[in-house]
C-alpha positions in Angstrom: -8.9 23.4 21.5 -10.3 20.1 22.8 -11.2 19.7 26.4 -8.7 17.6 28.3 -9.2 14.7 30.6 -6.1 14.0 32.7 -5.4 10.6 34.2 -2.4 10.4 36.5 -0.8 8.1 39.0 -0.3 9.5 42.5 2.5 8.7 44.9 5.8 10.3 45.8 6.3 14.0 45.1 3.2 16.0 44.5 5.0 18.7 42.4 5.0 16.7 39.1 1.2 16.2 39.3 0.7 19.9 39.9 2.8 20.7 36.8 0.8 18.2 34.8 -2.5 19.8 35.9 -1.1 23.3 35.2 0.0 22.2 31.7 -3.1 20.4 30.7 -5.7 22.8 32.2 -8.0 19.7 32.3 -11.8 19.6 32.4 -11.6 16.6 34.5 -8.8 14.8 36.5 -8.8 11.1 37.4 -6.3 10.4 40.2 -5.1 6.7 40.4 -3.9 6.2 43.9 -3.5 3.5 46.5 -5.7 2.9 49.6 -4.7 2.0 53.1 -2.2 -0.8 53.3 -4.0 -3.9 54.7 -0.9 -5.2 56.5 0.5 -2.1 58.1 -2.6 0.1 58.2 -0.6 3.0 56.8 -2.5 5.3 54.5 -1.8 5.1 50.8 -1.4 7.9 48.2 -5.2 8.4 48.4 -4.6 10.8 51.3 -2.8 13.1 48.8 -6.1 13.4 46.9 -8.9 13.4 49.5 -7.1 13.8 52.8 -8.3 16.6 55.0 -6.1 19.4 56.4 -2.3 19.3 56.0 -1.6 16.0 54.3 1.4 16.6 52.1 5.0 17.5 52.9 6.4 20.6 51.1 9.7 18.8 50.7 11.2 15.4 51.5 13.1 16.8 54.4 10.0 18.1 56.2 9.2 16.4 59.5 5.4 16.7 59.1 2.9 17.6 56.4 2.4 21.3 55.8 0.3 21.4 52.6 -3.3 20.5 51.7 -4.2 17.8 49.2 -3.3 18.0 45.5 -6.8 19.1 44.3 -6.7 22.0 46.9 -3.3 23.1 45.8 -4.3 22.9 42.1 -7.6 24.8 42.8 -9.8 22.0 41.5 -13.4 22.1 42.4 -14.9 18.9 43.9 -16.9 18.1 40.7 -13.9 18.1 38.4 -11.8 15.3 39.9 -12.2 11.8 41.2 -9.9 9.4 43.0 -9.7 5.8 41.7 -8.1 3.4 44.1 -5.8 0.5 42.9 -3.8 -2.0 44.8 -0.1 -1.0 45.0 1.5 -4.2 43.7 -1.3 -5.8 41.6 -0.4 -5.2 38.0 -3.4 -7.1 36.6 -5.8 -5.5 38.9 -4.4 -2.0 38.4 -4.4 -2.4 34.6 -8.1 -3.6 34.6 -9.2 -0.6 36.8 -7.3 1.9 34.7 -8.6 0.4 31.4 -12.2 0.5 32.7 -11.7 4.1 33.8 -10.4 5.2 30.4 -13.3 3.5 28.7 -15.8 5.2 31.0 -14.2 8.7 30.8 -14.0 8.4 27.0 -17.7 7.8 27.0 -18.5 10.5 29.5 -16.4 13.1 27.7 -16.8 12.3 24.0 -14.3 14.1 21.8 -12.1 15.1 24.8 -8.3 14.8 24.7 -7.3 11.9 27.0 -3.9 12.4 28.6 -2.3 9.7 30.8 0.6 11.0 33.0 2.7 8.2 34.4 5.2 10.2 36.4 4.0 9.4 40.0 2.8 6.3 41.8 4.4 2.9 42.3 6.3 1.1 39.6 3.3 -1.2 39.3 0.9 1.7 38.8 3.2 3.2 36.2 3.4 0.0 34.2 -0.3 -0.6 34.4 -1.2 2.9 33.2 1.2 2.6 30.3 -0.3 -0.7 29.3 -3.8 0.5 29.5 -3.1 3.7 27.6 -1.4 1.8 24.8 -4.5 -0.1 24.2 -6.3 3.0 23.1 -5.2 5.1 20.1 -7.0 8.2 21.6 -4.9 8.3 24.8 -1.7 10.3 24.9 1.0 9.3 27.2 2.9 12.0 29.2 5.5 12.3 31.9 6.7 15.2 33.9 10.5 15.6 33.9 13.1 18.2 34.5 16.7 18.9 35.5 18.5 15.8 36.8 21.3 16.8 39.2 21.3 13.3 40.8 19.7 9.9 40.6 17.3 10.5 43.4 14.7 13.0 42.1 14.0 15.9 39.8 14.4 19.2 41.8 11.2 21.0 42.6 10.6 23.9 40.3 12.3 22.4 37.2 9.5 20.0 36.3 7.8 20.2 32.9 5.1 18.0 31.3 6.3 16.3 28.1 4.5 13.9 25.7 6.1 10.4 25.7 7.0 9.1 22.2 4.8 6.1 21.6 4.3 6.0 17.9 6.8 3.2 17.3 5.6 1.2 20.3 1.9 1.5 19.3 2.7 0.4 15.7 4.7 -2.6 16.9 1.9 -3.6 19.2 -0.6 -3.4 16.3 1.6 -5.3 13.9 2.6 -8.1 16.3 -0.6 -10.2 16.1 -0.6 -9.9 12.3 3.0 -10.9 12.0 2.5 -13.7 14.4 0.6 -15.4 11.6 3.9 -15.9 9.8 4.8 -18.5 12.5 2.0 -20.6 11.1 2.8 -19.7 7.5 -0.5 -17.9 7.4 0.7 -15.0 5.2 -2.7 -14.1 3.8 -4.0 -13.7 7.3 -1.1 -11.3 8.0 -2.0 -9.3 4.9 -5.6 -8.9 6.1 -4.5 -7.7 9.5 -1.9 -5.3 8.3 -4.2 -3.8 5.8 -6.4 -2.6 8.6 -3.6 -0.6 10.3 -3.5 3.2 9.5 -0.3 5.1 9.9 0.9 8.6 8.9 3.2 9.3 6.0 5.8 10.7 8.5 5.7 7.7 10.9 9.3 6.7 11.8 8.7 3.0 11.1 6.6 3.5 7.9 9.2 1.7 5.8 9.2 -1.3 8.1 5.4 -1.4 8.0 5.3 -1.2 4.2 7.9 -3.9 3.8 6.0 -6.2 6.2 2.9 -5.8 4.1 4.7 -6.3 0.8 6.5 -9.4 2.1 3.3 -10.8 3.5 1.6 -10.4 0.1 4.6 -11.9 -1.7 4.8 -14.9 0.6 1.1 -15.5 0.2 1.6 -15.6 -3.6 4.7 -17.8 -3.2 2.6 -20.2 -1.0 0.1 -20.3 -3.9 3.0 -21.3 -6.3 2.8 -17.8 -8.0 6.5 -17.3 -8.0 6.4 -14.7 -10.7 3.9 -12.6 -8.8 6.0 -12.9 -5.6 9.1 -11.8 -7.4 7.3 -8.8 -8.9 6.2 -7.6 -5.5 9.6 -7.8 -3.8 12.0 -6.6 -6.6 11.2 -2.9 -5.9 12.4 -3.6 -2.3 15.3 -5.8 -3.2 17.9 -3.9 -1.1 15.9 -4.2 2.1 14.9 -7.8 1.3 18.5 -8.8 0.6 19.6 -7.5 3.9 17.0 -9.3 5.9 16.4 -12.5 3.8 19.5 -13.1 1.6 18.2 -16.3 0.1 14.8 -15.0 -0.9 15.5 -13.1 -4.2 18.0 -15.7 -5.5 15.5 -18.5 -4.9 12.6 -16.6 -6.6 14.9 -15.9 -9.6 15.8 -19.5 -10.0 12.1 -20.5 -9.7 11.1 -18.1 -12.4 14.0 -18.6 -14.8 12.0 -20.3 -17.6 14.9 -22.2 -19.3 17.3 -22.4 -16.4 18.6 -25.9 -15.7 18.2 -25.4 -11.9 14.5 -24.5 -12.2 13.0 -28.0 -12.2 14.8 -29.3 -9.1 14.1 -25.9 -7.4 10.4 -26.3 -8.1 10.4 -29.8 -6.8 12.0 -28.8 -3.5 9.6 -25.9 -3.3 6.7 -28.3 -3.6 8.1 -30.3 -0.7 8.5 -27.2 1.4 4.9 -26.3 0.5 3.8 -29.7 1.7 5.6 -29.1 5.0 3.8 -25.8 5.4 0.5 -27.6 4.9 1.4 -30.1 7.6 2.4 -27.3 10.0 -1.2 -26.1 9.7 -2.6 -29.7 10.3 -3.7 -29.9 6.7 -2.4 -33.5 6.2 -4.5 -34.4 3.2 -3.2 -31.3 1.4 0.4 -32.1 2.4 0.1 -35.7 1.2 -1.4 -34.7 -2.1 1.6 -32.5 -2.7 4.0 -35.3 -1.9 2.2 -37.5 -4.5 2.7 -34.7 -7.1 6.3 -34.4 -6.0 7.0 -38.1 -6.6 5.1 -38.1 -10.0 6.8 -34.8 -11.2 10.3 -36.2 -10.4 9.7 -39.2 -12.7 8.3 -36.9 -15.4 11.4 -34.7 -15.1 13.7 -37.6 -15.4 12.0 -39.2 -18.4 11.8 -35.9 -20.2 15.5 -35.1 -19.5 17.0 -38.6 -20.1 14.7 -39.9 -22.8 13.2 -36.7 -24.2 9.6 -38.1 -23.8 6.5 -36.7 -22.0 4.3 -38.9 -19.8 1.2 -37.2 -21.2 2.0 -38.6 -24.7 4.4 -41.5 -24.3 5.7 -43.2 -27.5 4.4 -46.8 -27.5 7.7 -48.0 -28.9 9.6 -46.7 -25.9 7.6 -48.7 -23.4 9.9 -51.4 -21.7 8.9 -55.0 -22.0 6.4 -55.9 -19.4 4.6 -52.6 -19.2 1.3 -52.5 -21.1 -0.6 -49.2 -21.4 -3.7 -48.7 -23.5 -4.2 -45.5 -25.5 -6.9 -43.2 -24.2 -9.8 -41.8 -26.3 -7.4 -39.4 -28.0 -5.1 -42.3 -29.0 -2.4 -41.1 -26.5 -0.6 -43.2 -24.0 -0.6 -41.4 -20.7 1.6 -42.7 -17.9 0.5 -42.2 -14.3 2.9 -42.0 -11.4 3.4 -45.7 -10.9 3.8 -46.5 -14.6 6.3 -43.6 -15.0 8.4 -45.0 -12.3 8.3 -48.5 -13.8 9.7 -47.0 -17.0 12.5 -45.4 -15.0 13.1 -48.8 -13.4 13.1 -50.9 -16.5 14.5 -48.7 -19.2 18.2 -49.4 -19.8 18.8 -45.7 -20.7 17.6 -44.6 -17.3 20.6 -46.0 -15.4 21.4 -43.6 -12.5 20.2 -42.4 -9.1 16.5 -42.4 -10.0 16.7 -46.0 -11.2 18.6 -47.1 -8.1 16.0 -45.4 -5.9 12.9 -47.1 -7.4 14.6 -50.4 -7.4 15.3 -50.2 -3.7 12.2 -48.3 -2.6 9.5 -49.8 -4.8 7.7 -51.6 -2.0 7.9 -48.7 0.4 6.7 -46.3 -2.3 3.7 -48.5 -2.9 2.8 -48.4 0.8 3.1 -44.6 0.9 0.9 -44.2 -2.2 -1.8 -46.4 -0.6 -2.2 -43.8 2.1 -2.7 -41.1 -0.5 -5.1 -43.2 -2.7 -7.3 -43.9 0.3 -7.6 -40.3 1.3 -10.6 -38.0 0.7 -8.6 -35.9 -1.9 -7.8 -39.0 -4.0 -10.1 -42.1 -4.2 -11.1 -42.8 -0.6 -13.2 -41.4 2.2 -10.8 -41.2 5.2 -8.7 -38.1 6.1 -5.0 -38.5 6.3 -4.1 -38.6 10.0 -1.1 -36.9 11.7 0.5 -40.4 12.2 0.0 -41.2 8.5 1.7 -37.9 7.6 4.6 -38.4 10.0 5.4 -41.8 8.4 5.2 -40.2 5.0 7.4 -37.3 6.1 10.0 -39.6 7.6 10.2 -41.7 4.4 10.5 -38.6 2.2 13.3 -37.2 4.3 15.2 -40.4 4.6 14.9 -41.7 1.1 13.3 -39.3 -1.4 15.0 -36.0 -0.6 18.5 -37.6 -0.8 17.5 -38.7 -4.4 16.4 -35.1 -5.1 19.8 -33.8 -3.8 21.7 -36.0 -6.3 19.4 -35.1 -9.2 19.5 -31.4 -8.3 23.3 -31.5 -8.0 23.5 -33.0 -11.5 21.4 -30.1 -12.7 23.7 -27.5 -11.0 21.5 -26.8 -7.9 23.8 -27.8 -5.1 22.0 -26.5 -2.1 18.4 -27.1 -1.0 16.1 -24.0 -1.0 15.2 -22.8 2.5 11.7 -22.8 4.0 9.8 -19.6 3.8 10.4 -17.2 6.8 8.4 -17.4 10.0 9.6 -14.2 11.5 9.5 -10.6 10.1 13.0 -9.0 10.5 12.4 -5.4 11.5 15.1 -2.8 10.9 17.4 -2.2 13.8 17.3 1.6 13.5 
């Protein structure tokens, strides 16, 4: 059996501490206690550890102390215990002192079992000890409890040392910084952090942990436009996913339905949401490049659906009067974004929302495209600024997304897809 190092807070009844020492049979005891109060001059709980003579009352009702200090009552030799003084109401200071003591004792007694008992002491000392202990996976938390006949105290003689259940709390603390990455849509970062966490097969929150890891992986794939890969990851967990994120599976199924009429508008909205995620990470050039592709793709979708033509190989006889395009080296006419929208504007068979949009927004669209064309990721040398992106975003939201709403509704998609989640929904069990 491992040697035990006991760390306990001192204050109030001495009996729980004696029970903790009796149960642990420690090789070393670290007593966290308070010193003399600087305002009143009254002694702190340090007297219960190093005070001489009779320093402890046998019961609360006693008028004066009748018992020696705690080490004497426990039969501890002078070289197997130490008092460590903390300020009574200084949470930061107490936490720092206790953390440092744990680190020091772990180095002094390698391989020893570290047990932190938080039964005694002030509320601040208890909170500090729990916080410090939870930072180390090798520290066990313990309290001394017993029969509770009233709300004042546990009767002497009924106390027993019990381990405090911390498995769920420790896992939640480990997962928190990883899952905080979701708030920035940094799902791949969440994956890397969660992969480093080790938990047992019998952990009560294992299913939540596994779901968090699977969803982080799936959302990372989704963010890379790998909708099929994302769907393959979450389908085995569809019951749990449907409870927490009702829109996720239906959206992925639409996005991966090869011949479904709703797929094209869903993909376009998904591209816009991806652009917003880039902007949320201050990647304005990436966000703007996605908007350019969104506008181009919308024209391609409309021309293919209304005229049955592809902009990568546009029939010369379908070009409206006034649009001249020369064939490339392969003899094909390829329409870029601007030319494609000019066909939408000028072709009589394209009457509808898209034609109305380009007729009304042609000048503003040209201004927005100038920002993209001057960026590093296009033909220029300047990064897209936050202000540039905000103007682009405002124009898309006010003018382009309403167009997409109309076109999507015509295709049967009557509700915009939702943005990817920024919070992991843990089970409430």
